[in-house]
mmCIF file of the N, C-alpha and C atoms, coordinates in Angstrom:
data_MODEL
# 
_entry.id   MODEL 
# 
loop_
_atom_site.group_PDB 
_atom_site.id 
_atom_site.type_symbol 
_atom_site.label_atom_id 
_atom_site.label_alt_id 
_atom_site.label_comp_id 
_atom_site.label_asym_id 
_atom_site.label_entity_id 
_atom_site.label_seq_id 
_atom_site.pdbx_PDB_ins_code 
_atom_site.Cartn_x 
_atom_site.Cartn_y 
_atom_site.Cartn_z 
_atom_site.occupancy 
_atom_site.B_iso_or_equiv 
_atom_site.pdbx_formal_charge 
_atom_site.auth_seq_id 
_atom_site.auth_comp_id 
_atom_site.auth_asym_id 
_atom_site.auth_atom_id 
_atom_site.pdbx_PDB_model_num 
ATOM 1   N N  . UNK A 1 1  ? 38.105 58.343 -44.477 1.00 0.00 ? 1  UNK A N  1 
ATOM 2   C CA . UNK A 1 1  ? 36.831 58.760 -45.333 1.00 0.00 ? 1  UNK A CA 1 
ATOM 3   C C  . UNK A 1 1  ? 37.005 59.253 -46.258 1.00 0.00 ? 1  UNK A C  1 
ATOM 4   N N  . UNK A 1 2  ? 35.709 59.244 -47.184 1.00 0.00 ? 2  UNK A N  1 
ATOM 5   C CA . UNK A 1 2  ? 35.721 59.316 -48.671 1.00 0.00 ? 2  UNK A CA 1 
ATOM 6   C C  . UNK A 1 2  ? 34.922 60.565 -48.302 1.00 0.00 ? 2  UNK A C  1 
ATOM 7   N N  . UNK A 1 3  ? 35.093 61.822 -48.070 1.00 0.00 ? 3  UNK A N  1 
ATOM 8   C CA . UNK A 1 3  ? 34.098 62.937 -47.729 1.00 0.00 ? 3  UNK A CA 1 
ATOM 9   C C  . UNK A 1 3  ? 33.267 63.075 -48.735 1.00 0.00 ? 3  UNK A C  1 
ATOM 10  N N  . UNK A 1 4  ? 31.858 62.827 -48.772 1.00 0.00 ? 4  UNK A N  1 
ATOM 11  C CA . UNK A 1 4  ? 30.609 62.719 -49.514 1.00 0.00 ? 4  UNK A CA 1 
ATOM 12  C C  . UNK A 1 4  ? 30.087 64.111 -49.610 1.00 0.00 ? 4  UNK A C  1 
ATOM 13  N N  . UNK A 1 5  ? 30.443 64.714 -48.749 1.00 0.00 ? 5  UNK A N  1 
ATOM 14  C CA . UNK A 1 5  ? 30.113 66.330 -48.379 1.00 0.00 ? 5  UNK A CA 1 
ATOM 15  C C  . UNK A 1 5  ? 30.312 67.274 -48.675 1.00 0.00 ? 5  UNK A C  1 
ATOM 16  N N  . UNK A 1 6  ? 31.487 66.756 -49.289 1.00 0.00 ? 6  UNK A N  1 
ATOM 17  C CA . UNK A 1 6  ? 32.591 68.068 -49.699 1.00 0.00 ? 6  UNK A CA 1 
ATOM 18  C C  . UNK A 1 6  ? 32.269 69.402 -50.762 1.00 0.00 ? 6  UNK A C  1 
ATOM 19  N N  . UNK A 1 7  ? 31.186 69.528 -51.093 1.00 0.00 ? 7  UNK A N  1 
ATOM 20  C CA . UNK A 1 7  ? 30.383 70.190 -51.640 1.00 0.00 ? 7  UNK A CA 1 
ATOM 21  C C  . UNK A 1 7  ? 30.107 71.119 -50.906 1.00 0.00 ? 7  UNK A C  1 
ATOM 22  N N  . UNK A 1 8  ? 29.943 70.881 -49.754 1.00 0.00 ? 8  UNK A N  1 
ATOM 23  C CA . UNK A 1 8  ? 29.416 71.923 -48.476 1.00 0.00 ? 8  UNK A CA 1 
ATOM 24  C C  . UNK A 1 8  ? 29.920 72.386 -47.701 1.00 0.00 ? 8  UNK A C  1 
ATOM 25  N N  . UNK A 1 9  ? 31.393 71.832 -48.165 1.00 0.00 ? 9  UNK A N  1 
ATOM 26  C CA . UNK A 1 9  ? 32.463 72.467 -47.311 1.00 0.00 ? 9  UNK A CA 1 
ATOM 27  C C  . UNK A 1 9  ? 33.210 73.546 -47.723 1.00 0.00 ? 9  UNK A C  1 
ATOM 28  N N  . UNK A 1 10 ? 33.613 74.728 -47.227 1.00 0.00 ? 10 UNK A N  1 
ATOM 29  C CA . UNK A 1 10 ? 34.320 75.722 -47.986 1.00 0.00 ? 10 UNK A CA 1 
ATOM 30  C C  . UNK A 1 10 ? 35.476 75.601 -47.298 1.00 0.00 ? 10 UNK A C  1 
ATOM 31  N N  . UNK A 1 11 ? 36.834 75.665 -48.758 1.00 0.00 ? 11 UNK A N  1 
ATOM 32  C CA . UNK A 1 11 ? 37.760 75.524 -48.313 1.00 0.00 ? 11 UNK A CA 1 
ATOM 33  C C  . UNK A 1 11 ? 38.248 74.494 -47.713 1.00 0.00 ? 11 UNK A C  1 
ATOM 34  N N  . UNK A 1 12 ? 39.180 74.406 -46.919 1.00 0.00 ? 12 UNK A N  1 
ATOM 35  C CA . UNK A 1 12 ? 39.765 73.185 -46.239 1.00 0.00 ? 12 UNK A CA 1 
ATOM 36  C C  . UNK A 1 12 ? 39.367 73.071 -44.690 1.00 0.00 ? 12 UNK A C  1 
ATOM 37  N N  . UNK A 1 13 ? 38.257 73.494 -44.478 1.00 0.00 ? 13 UNK A N  1 
ATOM 38  C CA . UNK A 1 13 ? 38.036 73.390 -42.759 1.00 0.00 ? 13 UNK A CA 1 
ATOM 39  C C  . UNK A 1 13 ? 37.602 72.225 -42.366 1.00 0.00 ? 13 UNK A C  1 
ATOM 40  N N  . UNK A 1 14 ? 37.277 71.349 -42.710 1.00 0.00 ? 14 UNK A N  1 
ATOM 41  C CA . UNK A 1 14 ? 37.474 69.628 -42.665 1.00 0.00 ? 14 UNK A CA 1 
ATOM 42  C C  . UNK A 1 14 ? 38.044 68.960 -43.341 1.00 0.00 ? 14 UNK A C  1 
ATOM 43  N N  . UNK A 1 15 ? 39.189 68.031 -43.011 1.00 0.00 ? 15 UNK A N  1 
ATOM 44  C CA . UNK A 1 15 ? 39.933 67.417 -43.743 1.00 0.00 ? 15 UNK A CA 1 
ATOM 45  C C  . UNK A 1 15 ? 39.589 66.211 -43.903 1.00 0.00 ? 15 UNK A C  1 
ATOM 46  N N  . UNK A 1 16 ? 39.949 65.124 -45.168 1.00 0.00 ? 16 UNK A N  1 
ATOM 47  C CA . UNK A 1 16 ? 38.920 63.878 -45.063 1.00 0.00 ? 16 UNK A CA 1 
ATOM 48  C C  . UNK A 1 16 ? 39.845 63.006 -44.067 1.00 0.00 ? 16 UNK A C  1 
ATOM 49  N N  . UNK A 1 17 ? 39.030 62.014 -43.849 1.00 0.00 ? 17 UNK A N  1 
ATOM 50  C CA . UNK A 1 17 ? 39.802 61.261 -42.460 1.00 0.00 ? 17 UNK A CA 1 
ATOM 51  C C  . UNK A 1 17 ? 40.839 60.011 -43.397 1.00 0.00 ? 17 UNK A C  1 
ATOM 52  N N  . UNK A 1 18 ? 40.064 59.770 -44.753 1.00 0.00 ? 18 UNK A N  1 
ATOM 53  C CA . UNK A 1 18 ? 41.268 59.108 -45.590 1.00 0.00 ? 18 UNK A CA 1 
ATOM 54  C C  . UNK A 1 18 ? 40.657 57.387 -45.631 1.00 0.00 ? 18 UNK A C  1 
ATOM 55  N N  . UNK A 1 19 ? 39.670 57.325 -44.881 1.00 0.00 ? 19 UNK A N  1 
ATOM 56  C CA . UNK A 1 19 ? 39.107 55.930 -45.022 1.00 0.00 ? 19 UNK A CA 1 
ATOM 57  C C  . UNK A 1 19 ? 37.725 55.698 -45.831 1.00 0.00 ? 19 UNK A C  1 
ATOM 58  N N  . UNK A 1 20 ? 37.165 55.054 -46.069 1.00 0.00 ? 20 UNK A N  1 
ATOM 59  C CA . UNK A 1 20 ? 36.152 54.588 -46.736 1.00 0.00 ? 20 UNK A CA 1 
ATOM 60  C C  . UNK A 1 20 ? 34.840 54.266 -45.762 1.00 0.00 ? 20 UNK A C  1 
ATOM 61  N N  . UNK A 1 21 ? 34.412 55.367 -45.202 1.00 0.00 ? 21 UNK A N  1 
ATOM 62  C CA . UNK A 1 21 ? 33.304 55.254 -44.378 1.00 0.00 ? 21 UNK A CA 1 
ATOM 63  C C  . UNK A 1 21 ? 32.059 55.632 -45.131 1.00 0.00 ? 21 UNK A C  1 
ATOM 64  N N  . UNK A 1 22 ? 31.121 55.038 -44.424 1.00 0.00 ? 22 UNK A N  1 
ATOM 65  C CA . UNK A 1 22 ? 29.307 55.113 -45.083 1.00 0.00 ? 22 UNK A CA 1 
ATOM 66  C C  . UNK A 1 22 ? 28.877 55.841 -43.822 1.00 0.00 ? 22 UNK A C  1 
ATOM 67  N N  . UNK A 1 23 ? 28.303 57.263 -44.541 1.00 0.00 ? 23 UNK A N  1 
ATOM 68  C CA . UNK A 1 23 ? 27.493 57.772 -43.383 1.00 0.00 ? 23 UNK A CA 1 
ATOM 69  C C  . UNK A 1 23 ? 26.528 57.042 -42.990 1.00 0.00 ? 23 UNK A C  1 
ATOM 70  N N  . UNK A 1 24 ? 26.084 57.516 -41.715 1.00 0.00 ? 24 UNK A N  1 
ATOM 71  C CA . UNK A 1 24 ? 25.026 56.547 -41.087 1.00 0.00 ? 24 UNK A CA 1 
ATOM 72  C C  . UNK A 1 24 ? 24.329 57.405 -40.631 1.00 0.00 ? 24 UNK A C  1 
ATOM 73  N N  . UNK A 1 25 ? 24.741 58.241 -39.719 1.00 0.00 ? 25 UNK A N  1 
ATOM 74  C CA . UNK A 1 25 ? 23.219 59.137 -38.982 1.00 0.00 ? 25 UNK A CA 1 
ATOM 75  C C  . UNK A 1 25 ? 23.947 59.966 -38.128 1.00 0.00 ? 25 UNK A C  1 
ATOM 76  N N  . UNK A 1 26 ? 23.137 61.505 -37.734 1.00 0.00 ? 26 UNK A N  1 
ATOM 77  C CA . UNK A 1 26 ? 23.649 62.328 -36.951 1.00 0.00 ? 26 UNK A CA 1 
ATOM 78  C C  . UNK A 1 26 ? 23.352 62.263 -35.488 1.00 0.00 ? 26 UNK A C  1 
ATOM 79  N N  . UNK A 1 27 ? 24.162 62.427 -34.541 1.00 0.00 ? 27 UNK A N  1 
ATOM 80  C CA . UNK A 1 27 ? 23.738 61.670 -33.346 1.00 0.00 ? 27 UNK A CA 1 
ATOM 81  C C  . UNK A 1 27 ? 23.351 63.363 -32.616 1.00 0.00 ? 27 UNK A C  1 
ATOM 82  N N  . UNK A 1 28 ? 22.268 63.647 -31.957 1.00 0.00 ? 28 UNK A N  1 
ATOM 83  C CA . UNK A 1 28 ? 22.233 65.113 -31.010 1.00 0.00 ? 28 UNK A CA 1 
ATOM 84  C C  . UNK A 1 28 ? 23.039 66.219 -31.468 1.00 0.00 ? 28 UNK A C  1 
ATOM 85  N N  . UNK A 1 29 ? 22.518 66.490 -32.686 1.00 0.00 ? 29 UNK A N  1 
ATOM 86  C CA . UNK A 1 29 ? 23.145 67.733 -33.207 1.00 0.00 ? 29 UNK A CA 1 
ATOM 87  C C  . UNK A 1 29 ? 22.123 68.965 -32.358 1.00 0.00 ? 29 UNK A C  1 
ATOM 88  N N  . UNK A 1 30 ? 23.086 69.917 -31.815 1.00 0.00 ? 30 UNK A N  1 
ATOM 89  C CA . UNK A 1 30 ? 22.792 70.622 -31.163 1.00 0.00 ? 30 UNK A CA 1 
ATOM 90  C C  . UNK A 1 30 ? 22.938 72.409 -32.005 1.00 0.00 ? 30 UNK A C  1 
ATOM 91  N N  . UNK A 1 31 ? 22.200 73.115 -32.454 1.00 0.00 ? 31 UNK A N  1 
ATOM 92  C CA . UNK A 1 31 ? 22.100 74.534 -33.575 1.00 0.00 ? 31 UNK A CA 1 
ATOM 93  C C  . UNK A 1 31 ? 22.208 75.508 -32.439 1.00 0.00 ? 31 UNK A C  1 
ATOM 94  N N  . UNK A 1 32 ? 23.302 76.498 -32.610 1.00 0.00 ? 32 UNK A N  1 
ATOM 95  C CA . UNK A 1 32 ? 23.116 77.737 -31.964 1.00 0.00 ? 32 UNK A CA 1 
ATOM 96  C C  . UNK A 1 32 ? 23.267 78.636 -32.984 1.00 0.00 ? 32 UNK A C  1 
ATOM 97  N N  . UNK A 1 33 ? 22.128 79.736 -33.376 1.00 0.00 ? 33 UNK A N  1 
ATOM 98  C CA . UNK A 1 33 ? 22.235 81.011 -33.645 1.00 0.00 ? 33 UNK A CA 1 
ATOM 99  C C  . UNK A 1 33 ? 23.382 81.964 -33.440 1.00 0.00 ? 33 UNK A C  1 
ATOM 100 N N  . UNK A 1 34 ? 24.603 82.444 -34.646 1.00 0.00 ? 34 UNK A N  1 
ATOM 101 C CA . UNK A 1 34 ? 25.418 83.480 -34.035 1.00 0.00 ? 34 UNK A CA 1 
ATOM 102 C C  . UNK A 1 34 ? 25.566 84.255 -35.015 1.00 0.00 ? 34 UNK A C  1 
ATOM 103 N N  . UNK A 1 35 ? 25.006 85.244 -35.163 1.00 0.00 ? 35 UNK A N  1 
ATOM 104 C CA . UNK A 1 35 ? 24.836 86.208 -36.270 1.00 0.00 ? 35 UNK A CA 1 
ATOM 105 C C  . UNK A 1 35 ? 24.326 85.500 -37.484 1.00 0.00 ? 35 UNK A C  1 
ATOM 106 N N  . UNK A 1 36 ? 25.210 85.742 -38.298 1.00 0.00 ? 36 UNK A N  1 
ATOM 107 C CA . UNK A 1 36 ? 24.489 85.481 -39.720 1.00 0.00 ? 36 UNK A CA 1 
ATOM 108 C C  . UNK A 1 36 ? 24.701 83.632 -39.813 1.00 0.00 ? 36 UNK A C  1 
ATOM 109 N N  . UNK A 1 37 ? 25.429 83.194 -38.831 1.00 0.00 ? 37 UNK A N  1 
ATOM 110 C CA . UNK A 1 37 ? 26.398 81.721 -38.756 1.00 0.00 ? 37 UNK A CA 1 
ATOM 111 C C  . UNK A 1 37 ? 25.119 81.176 -38.114 1.00 0.00 ? 37 UNK A C  1 
ATOM 112 N N  . UNK A 1 38 ? 25.269 79.543 -37.906 1.00 0.00 ? 38 UNK A N  1 
ATOM 113 C CA . UNK A 1 38 ? 24.720 78.853 -37.158 1.00 0.00 ? 38 UNK A CA 1 
ATOM 114 C C  . UNK A 1 38 ? 25.945 77.557 -36.697 1.00 0.00 ? 38 UNK A C  1 
ATOM 115 N N  . UNK A 1 39 ? 26.422 77.870 -35.458 1.00 0.00 ? 39 UNK A N  1 
ATOM 116 C CA . UNK A 1 39 ? 27.050 76.737 -34.849 1.00 0.00 ? 39 UNK A CA 1 
ATOM 117 C C  . UNK A 1 39 ? 26.468 75.281 -34.642 1.00 0.00 ? 39 UNK A C  1 
ATOM 118 N N  . UNK A 1 40 ? 27.113 74.054 -34.862 1.00 0.00 ? 40 UNK A N  1 
ATOM 119 C CA . UNK A 1 40 ? 26.481 72.970 -34.510 1.00 0.00 ? 40 UNK A CA 1 
ATOM 120 C C  . UNK A 1 40 ? 27.375 71.844 -34.068 1.00 0.00 ? 40 UNK A C  1 
ATOM 121 N N  . UNK A 1 41 ? 27.031 71.855 -32.740 1.00 0.00 ? 41 UNK A N  1 
ATOM 122 C CA . UNK A 1 41 ? 27.867 70.517 -32.312 1.00 0.00 ? 41 UNK A CA 1 
ATOM 123 C C  . UNK A 1 41 ? 27.130 69.203 -32.123 1.00 0.00 ? 41 UNK A C  1 
ATOM 124 N N  . UNK A 1 42 ? 27.997 68.357 -32.979 1.00 0.00 ? 42 UNK A N  1 
ATOM 125 C CA . UNK A 1 42 ? 27.167 66.966 -33.530 1.00 0.00 ? 42 UNK A CA 1 
ATOM 126 C C  . UNK A 1 42 ? 28.190 65.963 -33.113 1.00 0.00 ? 42 UNK A C  1 
ATOM 127 N N  . UNK A 1 43 ? 27.649 64.666 -33.507 1.00 0.00 ? 43 UNK A N  1 
ATOM 128 C CA . UNK A 1 43 ? 28.410 63.448 -33.393 1.00 0.00 ? 43 UNK A CA 1 
ATOM 129 C C  . UNK A 1 43 ? 28.014 62.757 -34.879 1.00 0.00 ? 43 UNK A C  1 
ATOM 130 N N  . UNK A 1 44 ? 28.377 62.391 -35.790 1.00 0.00 ? 44 UNK A N  1 
ATOM 131 C CA . UNK A 1 44 ? 28.343 61.619 -36.925 1.00 0.00 ? 44 UNK A CA 1 
ATOM 132 C C  . UNK A 1 44 ? 28.515 60.521 -36.916 1.00 0.00 ? 44 UNK A C  1 
ATOM 133 N N  . UNK A 1 45 ? 27.745 59.469 -37.136 1.00 0.00 ? 45 UNK A N  1 
ATOM 134 C CA . UNK A 1 45 ? 27.975 57.938 -36.752 1.00 0.00 ? 45 UNK A CA 1 
ATOM 135 C C  . UNK A 1 45 ? 27.986 57.528 -38.617 1.00 0.00 ? 45 UNK A C  1 
ATOM 136 N N  . UNK A 1 46 ? 29.331 56.577 -38.676 1.00 0.00 ? 46 UNK A N  1 
ATOM 137 C CA . UNK A 1 46 ? 29.804 56.494 -39.995 1.00 0.00 ? 46 UNK A CA 1 
ATOM 138 C C  . UNK A 1 46 ? 30.010 54.910 -39.486 1.00 0.00 ? 46 UNK A C  1 
ATOM 139 N N  . UNK A 1 47 ? 30.061 54.271 -41.071 1.00 0.00 ? 47 UNK A N  1 
ATOM 140 C CA . UNK A 1 47 ? 30.432 52.380 -40.818 1.00 0.00 ? 47 UNK A CA 1 
ATOM 141 C C  . UNK A 1 47 ? 31.517 52.493 -41.678 1.00 0.00 ? 47 UNK A C  1 
ATOM 142 N N  . UNK A 1 48 ? 32.451 51.593 -41.013 1.00 0.00 ? 48 UNK A N  1 
ATOM 143 C CA . UNK A 1 48 ? 33.787 51.418 -41.918 1.00 0.00 ? 48 UNK A CA 1 
ATOM 144 C C  . UNK A 1 48 ? 33.397 50.135 -42.464 1.00 0.00 ? 48 UNK A C  1 
ATOM 145 N N  . UNK A 1 49 ? 33.565 50.298 -44.062 1.00 0.00 ? 49 UNK A N  1 
ATOM 146 C CA . UNK A 1 49 ? 33.170 49.483 -44.954 1.00 0.00 ? 49 UNK A CA 1 
ATOM 147 C C  . UNK A 1 49 ? 34.292 48.264 -44.937 1.00 0.00 ? 49 UNK A C  1 
ATOM 148 N N  . UNK A 1 50 ? 35.339 48.328 -44.462 1.00 0.00 ? 50 UNK A N  1 
ATOM 149 C CA . UNK A 1 50 ? 36.324 47.515 -44.205 1.00 0.00 ? 50 UNK A CA 1 
ATOM 150 C C  . UNK A 1 50 ? 36.444 46.277 -43.073 1.00 0.00 ? 50 UNK A C  1 
ATOM 151 N N  . UNK A 1 51 ? 35.979 46.995 -41.985 1.00 0.00 ? 51 UNK A N  1 
ATOM 152 C CA . UNK A 1 51 ? 35.667 46.484 -40.779 1.00 0.00 ? 51 UNK A CA 1 
ATOM 153 C C  . UNK A 1 51 ? 34.960 46.326 -40.265 1.00 0.00 ? 51 UNK A C  1 
ATOM 154 N N  . UNK A 1 52 ? 33.601 46.695 -41.047 1.00 0.00 ? 52 UNK A N  1 
ATOM 155 C CA . UNK A 1 52 ? 32.162 46.717 -40.709 1.00 0.00 ? 52 UNK A CA 1 
ATOM 156 C C  . UNK A 1 52 ? 31.836 47.569 -39.160 1.00 0.00 ? 52 UNK A C  1 
ATOM 157 N N  . UNK A 1 53 ? 32.495 47.995 -38.628 1.00 0.00 ? 53 UNK A N  1 
ATOM 158 C CA . UNK A 1 53 ? 32.875 48.517 -37.276 1.00 0.00 ? 53 UNK A CA 1 
ATOM 159 C C  . UNK A 1 53 ? 32.024 50.084 -37.514 1.00 0.00 ? 53 UNK A C  1 
ATOM 160 N N  . UNK A 1 54 ? 31.319 50.532 -36.312 1.00 0.00 ? 54 UNK A N  1 
ATOM 161 C CA . UNK A 1 54 ? 30.408 51.689 -36.463 1.00 0.00 ? 54 UNK A CA 1 
ATOM 162 C C  . UNK A 1 54 ? 31.635 52.969 -35.888 1.00 0.00 ? 54 UNK A C  1 
ATOM 163 N N  . UNK A 1 55 ? 31.997 53.944 -36.678 1.00 0.00 ? 55 UNK A N  1 
ATOM 164 C CA . UNK A 1 55 ? 33.133 55.063 -36.058 1.00 0.00 ? 55 UNK A CA 1 
ATOM 165 C C  . UNK A 1 55 ? 32.265 56.056 -35.731 1.00 0.00 ? 55 UNK A C  1 
ATOM 166 N N  . UNK A 1 56 ? 32.432 56.807 -34.779 1.00 0.00 ? 56 UNK A N  1 
ATOM 167 C CA . UNK A 1 56 ? 31.587 58.270 -34.402 1.00 0.00 ? 56 UNK A CA 1 
ATOM 168 C C  . UNK A 1 56 ? 32.610 59.041 -34.086 1.00 0.00 ? 56 UNK A C  1 
ATOM 169 N N  . UNK A 1 57 ? 32.455 60.299 -35.201 1.00 0.00 ? 57 UNK A N  1 
ATOM 170 C CA . UNK A 1 57 ? 32.960 61.257 -34.760 1.00 0.00 ? 57 UNK A CA 1 
ATOM 171 C C  . UNK A 1 57 ? 32.548 62.390 -34.493 1.00 0.00 ? 57 UNK A C  1 
ATOM 172 N N  . UNK A 1 58 ? 32.942 63.418 -33.551 1.00 0.00 ? 58 UNK A N  1 
ATOM 173 C CA . UNK A 1 58 ? 32.401 64.435 -33.132 1.00 0.00 ? 58 UNK A CA 1 
ATOM 174 C C  . UNK A 1 58 ? 32.792 65.453 -33.876 1.00 0.00 ? 58 UNK A C  1 
ATOM 175 N N  . UNK A 1 59 ? 31.815 66.636 -34.083 1.00 0.00 ? 59 UNK A N  1 
ATOM 176 C CA . UNK A 1 59 ? 32.267 68.030 -34.839 1.00 0.00 ? 59 UNK A CA 1 
ATOM 177 C C  . UNK A 1 59 ? 31.812 69.065 -34.305 1.00 0.00 ? 59 UNK A C  1 
ATOM 178 N N  . UNK A 1 60 ? 32.473 70.288 -34.094 1.00 0.00 ? 60 UNK A N  1 
ATOM 179 C CA . UNK A 1 60 ? 31.909 71.801 -33.736 1.00 0.00 ? 60 UNK A CA 1 
ATOM 180 C C  . UNK A 1 60 ? 32.153 72.411 -34.891 1.00 0.00 ? 60 UNK A C  1 
ATOM 181 N N  . UNK A 1 61 ? 30.832 72.773 -35.827 1.00 0.00 ? 61 UNK A N  1 
ATOM 182 C CA . UNK A 1 61 ? 30.872 73.501 -37.267 1.00 0.00 ? 61 UNK A CA 1 
ATOM 183 C C  . UNK A 1 61 ? 30.256 74.662 -36.910 1.00 0.00 ? 61 UNK A C  1 
ATOM 184 N N  . UNK A 1 62 ? 30.928 75.585 -37.918 1.00 0.00 ? 62 UNK A N  1 
ATOM 185 C CA . UNK A 1 62 ? 30.198 76.562 -38.322 1.00 0.00 ? 62 UNK A CA 1 
ATOM 186 C C  . UNK A 1 62 ? 29.618 76.596 -39.421 1.00 0.00 ? 62 UNK A C  1 
ATOM 187 N N  . UNK A 1 63 ? 28.111 76.920 -39.868 1.00 0.00 ? 63 UNK A N  1 
ATOM 188 C CA . UNK A 1 63 ? 27.506 76.669 -41.007 1.00 0.00 ? 63 UNK A CA 1 
ATOM 189 C C  . UNK A 1 63 ? 27.176 78.590 -41.537 1.00 0.00 ? 63 UNK A C  1 
ATOM 190 N N  . UNK A 1 64 ? 27.068 78.699 -42.823 1.00 0.00 ? 64 UNK A N  1 
ATOM 191 C CA . UNK A 1 64 ? 26.587 80.381 -43.444 1.00 0.00 ? 64 UNK A CA 1 
ATOM 192 C C  . UNK A 1 64 ? 26.125 79.595 -44.461 1.00 0.00 ? 64 UNK A C  1 
ATOM 193 N N  . UNK A 1 65 ? 24.959 80.522 -44.740 1.00 0.00 ? 65 UNK A N  1 
ATOM 194 C CA . UNK A 1 65 ? 24.290 80.340 -45.970 1.00 0.00 ? 65 UNK A CA 1 
ATOM 195 C C  . UNK A 1 65 ? 24.391 81.543 -46.870 1.00 0.00 ? 65 UNK A C  1 
ATOM 196 N N  . UNK A 1 66 ? 24.739 81.296 -48.299 1.00 0.00 ? 66 UNK A N  1 
ATOM 197 C CA . UNK A 1 66 ? 24.771 82.055 -49.449 1.00 0.00 ? 66 UNK A CA 1 
ATOM 198 C C  . UNK A 1 66 ? 23.704 81.749 -50.204 1.00 0.00 ? 66 UNK A C  1 
ATOM 199 N N  . UNK A 1 67 ? 24.003 81.094 -51.212 1.00 0.00 ? 67 UNK A N  1 
ATOM 200 C CA . UNK A 1 67 ? 23.275 80.185 -52.244 1.00 0.00 ? 67 UNK A CA 1 
ATOM 201 C C  . UNK A 1 67 ? 22.490 79.123 -51.538 1.00 0.00 ? 67 UNK A C  1 
ATOM 202 N N  . UNK A 1 68 ? 23.436 78.317 -50.903 1.00 0.00 ? 68 UNK A N  1 
ATOM 203 C CA . UNK A 1 68 ? 22.853 77.143 -50.000 1.00 0.00 ? 68 UNK A CA 1 
ATOM 204 C C  . UNK A 1 68 ? 24.046 77.105 -48.736 1.00 0.00 ? 68 UNK A C  1 
ATOM 205 N N  . UNK A 1 69 ? 23.666 76.351 -47.827 1.00 0.00 ? 69 UNK A N  1 
ATOM 206 C CA . UNK A 1 69 ? 24.352 76.180 -46.411 1.00 0.00 ? 69 UNK A CA 1 
ATOM 207 C C  . UNK A 1 69 ? 25.999 75.469 -47.104 1.00 0.00 ? 69 UNK A C  1 
ATOM 208 N N  . UNK A 1 70 ? 26.783 76.292 -46.292 1.00 0.00 ? 70 UNK A N  1 
ATOM 209 C CA . UNK A 1 70 ? 28.251 75.536 -46.221 1.00 0.00 ? 70 UNK A CA 1 
ATOM 210 C C  . UNK A 1 70 ? 28.670 75.681 -45.094 1.00 0.00 ? 70 UNK A C  1 
ATOM 211 N N  . UNK A 1 71 ? 29.686 74.328 -44.759 1.00 0.00 ? 71 UNK A N  1 
ATOM 212 C CA . UNK A 1 71 ? 30.252 74.595 -43.716 1.00 0.00 ? 71 UNK A CA 1 
ATOM 213 C C  . UNK A 1 71 ? 31.858 75.516 -43.925 1.00 0.00 ? 71 UNK A C  1 
ATOM 214 N N  . UNK A 1 72 ? 31.716 76.304 -43.223 1.00 0.00 ? 72 UNK A N  1 
ATOM 215 C CA . UNK A 1 72 ? 33.072 77.917 -43.194 1.00 0.00 ? 72 UNK A CA 1 
ATOM 216 C C  . UNK A 1 72 ? 33.775 77.593 -41.709 1.00 0.00 ? 72 UNK A C  1 
ATOM 217 N N  . UNK A 1 73 ? 33.241 76.988 -40.987 1.00 0.00 ? 73 UNK A N  1 
ATOM 218 C CA . UNK A 1 73 ? 34.253 76.788 -39.857 1.00 0.00 ? 73 UNK A CA 1 
ATOM 219 C C  . UNK A 1 73 ? 34.070 75.483 -38.952 1.00 0.00 ? 73 UNK A C  1 
# 
Protein backbone atom coordinates (compact mmCIF):
# COMPACT_ATOMS: atom_id res chain seq x y z
CA UNK A 1 0.00 0.00 0.00
CA UNK A 2 1.15 3.50 -0.69
CA UNK A 3 0.20 4.92 2.71
CA UNK A 4 -1.59 8.16 1.87
CA UNK A 5 -2.16 8.91 5.54
CA UNK A 6 1.55 8.89 6.44
CA UNK A 7 1.26 12.51 7.61
CA UNK A 8 -0.98 11.32 10.47
CA UNK A 9 1.35 8.54 11.64
CA UNK A 10 3.90 9.25 14.37
CA UNK A 11 7.20 7.47 13.73
CA UNK A 12 6.90 3.97 12.30
CA UNK A 13 3.89 2.71 14.27
CA UNK A 14 2.25 1.54 11.02
CA UNK A 15 4.38 0.07 8.27
CA UNK A 16 3.32 0.50 4.62
CA UNK A 17 1.92 -2.67 3.05
CA UNK A 18 3.94 -2.09 -0.12
CA UNK A 19 1.06 -2.35 -2.60
CA UNK A 20 -0.85 0.25 -4.60
CA UNK A 21 -4.08 0.20 -2.61
CA UNK A 22 -6.74 2.88 -2.88
CA UNK A 23 -8.61 3.70 0.36
CA UNK A 24 -12.31 2.82 0.12
CA UNK A 25 -13.96 3.05 3.56
CA UNK A 26 -13.78 2.49 7.31
CA UNK A 27 -15.84 -0.45 8.58
CA UNK A 28 -17.36 -0.46 12.07
CA UNK A 29 -14.88 1.78 13.92
CA UNK A 30 -15.07 1.47 17.71
CA UNK A 31 -13.64 4.42 19.66
CA UNK A 32 -12.69 4.17 23.34
CA UNK A 33 -11.31 7.08 25.40
CA UNK A 34 -8.11 6.15 27.26
CA UNK A 35 -6.80 9.13 29.25
CA UNK A 36 -5.50 11.71 26.75
CA UNK A 37 -5.69 9.16 23.94
CA UNK A 38 -8.40 7.45 21.93
CA UNK A 39 -8.15 3.74 21.10
CA UNK A 40 -9.71 2.67 17.81
CA UNK A 41 -10.54 -0.81 16.54
CA UNK A 42 -11.41 -0.62 12.86
CA UNK A 43 -11.38 -2.49 9.59
CA UNK A 44 -10.31 -0.53 6.52
CA UNK A 45 -11.39 -1.46 3.01
CA UNK A 46 -8.93 -0.83 0.19
CA UNK A 47 -9.18 -1.47 -3.54
CA UNK A 48 -6.13 -3.18 -5.04
CA UNK A 49 -5.44 -1.16 -8.20
CA UNK A 50 -3.67 -4.09 -9.84
CA UNK A 51 -6.20 -6.90 -9.28
CA UNK A 52 -9.30 -4.74 -8.62
CA UNK A 53 -9.98 -6.93 -5.58
CA UNK A 54 -11.11 -5.53 -2.24
CA UNK A 55 -8.57 -5.84 0.57
CA UNK A 56 -9.78 -5.55 4.17
CA UNK A 57 -7.18 -4.80 6.85
CA UNK A 58 -7.93 -4.70 10.58
CA UNK A 59 -6.21 -2.22 12.88
CA UNK A 60 -6.07 -1.45 16.58
CA UNK A 61 -4.76 2.10 16.83
CA UNK A 62 -3.99 4.64 19.53
CA UNK A 63 -4.72 8.25 18.57
CA UNK A 64 -3.40 11.35 20.32
CA UNK A 65 -4.17 15.01 19.63
CA UNK A 66 -1.60 17.78 19.88
CA UNK A 67 -2.08 20.35 17.11
CA UNK A 68 -3.85 17.61 15.12
CA UNK A 69 -4.69 13.93 15.55
CA UNK A 70 -1.82 11.47 15.10
CA UNK A 71 -1.64 7.68 15.18
CA UNK A 72 0.85 7.02 17.99
CA UNK A 73 0.37 3.33 18.58
